[in-house]
N, C-alpha and C positions, 0 to 999 in steps of 0.2 A: 517273933511273928511267925505263924504257922505257914504251912504252904498254901494252905486255902487263902490266907490274907494276902499273900504273894498274888495269887492268881487273880483275886478281886481288884488289886491295885493296877496289875497289868491290864484288866479289861477297862477300868477307868480311864487309864493314860490312852488306850487305844480309841475309846469313844470321844474322849476330849480332843485328840488328834483328828479324827474323823469330823467331829463338829467344827473345829477350826478350818479345816481344810474345805468343808463344804460353805462355810460362811465366807471364807476367802473367795473362794470361786463364786458366790453371789455377787459379793463386791467386786470384783475384777469384772465380771459380766456386766454389772450395773454400770460401772465406771467406763468400760468398753463401748457399751450401748450408749450412754450420754455422751460420750466423745464422738461416736459415729453421728448420732444425732445432731450435735453441735456443728460438726464438720459438713454434714448435709444443710443445715439451717444456714451455715455462711455461705455454702455454694448457692443456695437458693437465692440469698440476697445479693451475692456478688453477679449472679447472671443478670440482675435487673440493670446493674452497672454497666454490664458489658453490653447488654441490649442498647442502653442508652448511647454509648459509643458508636453502635451500629446505626443508630439512628442519625446521628449527625453526619456519617458517612453516607448514608442514603439521601440525605438532603443536599450535601455536597455534590452527589452524583446527579440530582435533578437539576441543581444549580448549572452544572457544565452540560448537561444535556436534558431538557426538560420532557423529552420525548422517550427517555430510556424506560426499557421495561424488560424483565427477565422471567416472567411468568404469565401465562395464560389469562384471559378474561376471568375472573371468579366466578363460580356458579351461582352465587347468592347461598345464604346461610340461614339455617332455622335459629341457630343460638350462637353464642360466643365460642362455646366448646367446639362446635363443628367448623367455626371459622379458624380457630387455632389449630385444630386437626388439618385443615386444609392448607394452612400456611407450612406447617411441619413436614406435611407430603410433599409439598413442591420443594423444600429442602432437600428431602430424601431423594426426590426424583433427580435433583440436580447433581446430587452425589453420585447416583447410579449411572449418570451420563457423562460424569468427569467434569462438569462444567460449575461444581459448587466453589465460589469464591470465599472462603473462609479467611477472616484476618484475625490474627493473634493481638490480643490486648492484655493488659495486667489483668490476671483473674480468670481468663478464658478466651473465646473466640466468638465472633459475631458474623452474622450473615443477615443480607436484607432481601426483601422481596417487594416488587412493584408489579402489579399485574397490568396487563396491557389495557389501554382504554379506560384508566381509573385514576381518580385522584386521590389514591391512598397508597401508602406505604407501610410494609411491615418490617421491623427490625428483630433479629432474635439473637439473644445472647445465651451461650453455652458455657457452663462452668463446672469442672476445670477445664474441657475441651468436648468437641462435638463427638469424638469417637470413644471417649471414657464410658465405660458401663455404668457408672454411678453418675452420670452427668445431670445438672440441674438446668432447664431450660426456661426462659421467660421470653414472651412475645409481646411487643409494644405495636400498637396500630396507631397511624396519623392520618386524619382526614386533612387535605390541604386545599387551598385555591392558589393557582399561580398568580403572581405579581406582575401581571401584563402592563403595569403603566411604568415599571423600572427597566430601563433599557440596558443597565448595568454596564456602562461605558464609563472611561476616564477621558475627560477634556482637559489637556494642558492648560496651565496658566501662563506658562513661559515659554520661549523657543529654547532655553537652556535652564535645567533644574539639576542641582546635584546635592546630595547628602554631605557631600565633601567640599574641599576646596577646589575652586575653578578659576583658571586664568585665561581671560578673554583677550586675544590677539587677533591677528589676520584681519579682517574687514567686519568682525564682530557679528551682531546679531541685529536683523533688520525686520521688516514687516509690521502688519497693523498691531500684533500681540507680541512683538520680537524683544520680549524682556527677559532678564536673567536673574537667577536666585542661586544662592549657596548657603548651606547649613554651617558654612564656616567662612573662609574668606573669598569673597569675589575680587579678583585683581584684574588690571588693566596690563594686556600684553605689551602693547605700545601706545605712545600719544595719540597716534591716528585712529585707534580702534573706536568704534562707536556701537552704541545699543540704542535702539529708537525707542523702546519701550522703557517701563518701571525697571529698576534695579534694587534689589535688597539682599541682604546678608545677615546672618546671625552674629558675625564679628565685623572685619573690616570690609569696606566696600568702596573700592577706588572709584567707582561711577556715580556715587551717591551726589556729587556736586552738579552732574549733568542730568539729573533726573527732571522729567517734565514736571510743571507745578501740580498736575492732578495725583501724581503718585504718593503713597504713604511712606511710613518711615523707610529709611535705607538701610538702617542697621538695627539690630537687636530684634531681628525678625527669624522665627523658625517656621519653616513649612514642612508639612508632613509629606515626606517622600517614601511611599511604601517599598519595601525591599523587592527586588525582581529575581523570582525563582522560577526558571524555566518550567520545572514540573506542574506549575500551577496553570500553565497556558496549554498543556498538553491536550487538554479538551477540545482544542481548536485543529490540532494536527489531522491530516488526512493521509499522509504517508511519514512512517518513522524510518530514517536511516540507521541502520544497526551494524554493529561489529559483533558476530557471533562466533566464537571458536577461531577468531581470526579472518574470518569470511564477511562479505558485504551481504547483509540480507535485508529485503525490503518488506515491512509489514505495515498493515492498514494502522493508522493514527487513530487518536483518541475519539475523532470525531466519528468513526466508523467502529470502534472497538467497544466492548463491554467494560473496559478498564481504562478509561480517559486519563485517570492519573499515573498510569504505570506505563512508562514507554516500553516499546519493544515485547508487548504481550498480545498484539493483535495478529490475525492471521497472516501467514506469509503470502506475499503477492508475486505474481510471475514477473513483474517489470524489473529490468536491470536498473542500475544507478545511471549508466550512460542514456537510456532512452528517457531518463527523467531531467537530463541535463547535468549531472552529476558525475565527478571521479573521486577516487579515495587513493590517498596514500599514506598509509599508517593511520594516524587518527585526524589527518587533515582531509576534509571534504572540500572539494573546489566545484562551484557552479559554473559551468561554461556555457550554460544556454543551449541555443539550438534546439530546443524541445517545445513542443506545444502543451506539456503538461502543467496545467495551471494547479498548483496545490499548496498547501499549508505544510512545510518540511519540517519534521522535529529531529535533530541530529542528536543522538543519545551517545553521549560520551565522546566528544570530540571538538574539533575547532574548523572553522569554515572560512573560505576566501571566495569572494564574489567577482568573476571575471566575465560574465556574460549577460545578456539581456533577460528580462524576465518575458515570458509569453503574455500574448493580449490580455489573458485573465488574471495576470499578476501571480505573484507568489510571496508568501510570508515565510521567514525562516526564523525557527527558535533554536538555539545554540546551547545545547547542555554539557557542563564539564564532565569528565569521567571520574574525577575524585573531589568531592564538594562536601566542605563543611561551612558555616556561616562565614568565617574569615580565613579559609585557607582552601585554595582552589587550584586544580590543575585542569588546563584546558578551559574550553568554553568561549574562546575569543572569536573574534569576526574580523576580516581585513576586506576592505573595498579599494580597489584600484582600477586605473584606466578610465575609459569615458564609455560607461554602460548606463543602461536605463531600467530602473528597478521601480514597479509599483506593488502595492499590497494585494494580496489574494481578497476578493470580493467579501468572502465570509469572514474575514478578520477585520473588516471595517477598514480603518486607515493604519493599523499595526504592521509595520514593515519587519522589523528584528526585534527579537527578544535574545539577549546575549548573557550567557552565564559568568562572563568574567569581563573582558575589554573589547571595545571596539576601535578600529583604526581605520581612518578614511582618508584617501588622498585621491588626487586626480581631479577630474572635472565632471564625475559621473553625477547623472540626473535621477536622484533617489527620492522618492515621494513618501511622506508618512511620519509615524512615530518610531523612534528608536528608543527601547528600553535596555539599561545597561546594569548589570549587577554591581560592578565596580567602577572602572574609568573610562573615558572617552577622549580620542585624540581625533579632532577634525582639521585635516589639513587640506581639503578641498572643498568645493562649492556643492552640497548635496542637491538642491533643487529649490522649487518654488514654494515649496510648503513643508516644514519638518519641524518637529521638537525632539530634543534628546535629554532624556531623564536618566540620570545616574544615581543608583541608590548611594554609591561611593563611601560607604562608612568602612570599607575594607580594601587593603591593597595587599593581596596576596603574594609571598615571594615568588619571583620569576615571571610575574605577568608583565606583558609587553608595555603596558602604559603606567608609569608610576604616579601620573596626576592627570585630572581632567583638564583638556585645554582646547582652544581654537588656534590655530597657527597659521603662519604661510599665507596663503590667499584664501584659506577657510571662511566660509560665512554660512549662519544659520539664518533661514527666512521662515518666519512663522506668521501666518495670517488667520490662524485659528480655526475652528470647526473640525479638528482634527480628534477622532474618537479611538480609544483602545479598549477593546473587551477584556474582561476577567483581570482588571487592574484598578488598583486604586483603593485598596484596604476594604473591599466589599465583604460584608458577612456572608458567607457561602450559605447560609440557610435563609438569606433575605430574598432569594428567588421565590419562594411559596410563603403564604400566609397560613399557619397552622390553625385550623378551625377546631379541632378536637383532637386529644392525646388520650389513649387508654391502653391499658394493659389487658390483653386477652386472658380470661380465665379458663 
């Protein structure tokens, strides 16, 4: 082969290499473009699921506070596109003001907008995040009608009800509706203990032979006893008692805050704990009374002791533990001692206490209303003229003050019916509104 043939061969090799390189670039570009397109499509699809999570949160917010709004009255819209732009503009305004409440979920973040004086709520899903330059957003709109016929209260069927074993001793349970139930064993503490109403249990029931004739089965009966989770009641709070950086901080509670499900996120208040009737030592909050402040108090991460009378308008106390999982809890206990007078706050109907772990009661205090307990209760005193005690009782966390639920000593529960507890009883959070129309804005 002469030099001319060598040159031609080299040219062909170079041309072939250039062609292969160009073809590879095209293929890589197309693959990258397809990959980017697929990623954008996934984000677009995911944003709708994220928005749906936001809708559930918005409906729960309306369940807790039907008057909630976080945007001005809408100006009216020529079409869906203008309506969507307005919603996204309100989100941008919140972001600029530092009031945008973005909640992370799998696949992205959501926010919701409820205009003032409107029965419309918008939920917006952002994927992968609100701040990502390649974000996909979807906007859901719901027209709803408030369900004004549903009072959303829980009326106890028994003076005592527990998801765990209960020993009823002392002077037992009385009153017109003074029955008792356990989803395990219902035990008799001594031969003189009486329960005037019907008794039932899933397993053994020592009181079954004493049941009045009108009662149903005494054993093999399981009652739904919803879990007692203090944060679910935070929407009732008017005052949050917080420990921040070791200091006592008083904040507005869920009933006044834009975040009713998130304790200690409200505005800082000028009041002191003492002016509200409380003192604190470590994580123990003690209600000493002597205050005219009628409030629903949410104790965020602590325990409580009641040693003073409530003011004329009453108080309701919600005690949340500082370390909580379903069956492992630190704190969240409440103790009552002495001879004090306690009535619930009027806004909480008849709900006196929500306790994140155990409740212990001694003395002869006159305590009116419903006591909801996550774990166990120990009633060693005589609470008052109309009470119901409900313990979820499916856990007993290590180190808790009460290993079992019981009535003992001179203790007695008297339940005459008619007591109502809001935000309890397994209600669906979306049940407060009837959804008339669901749309995605384009």
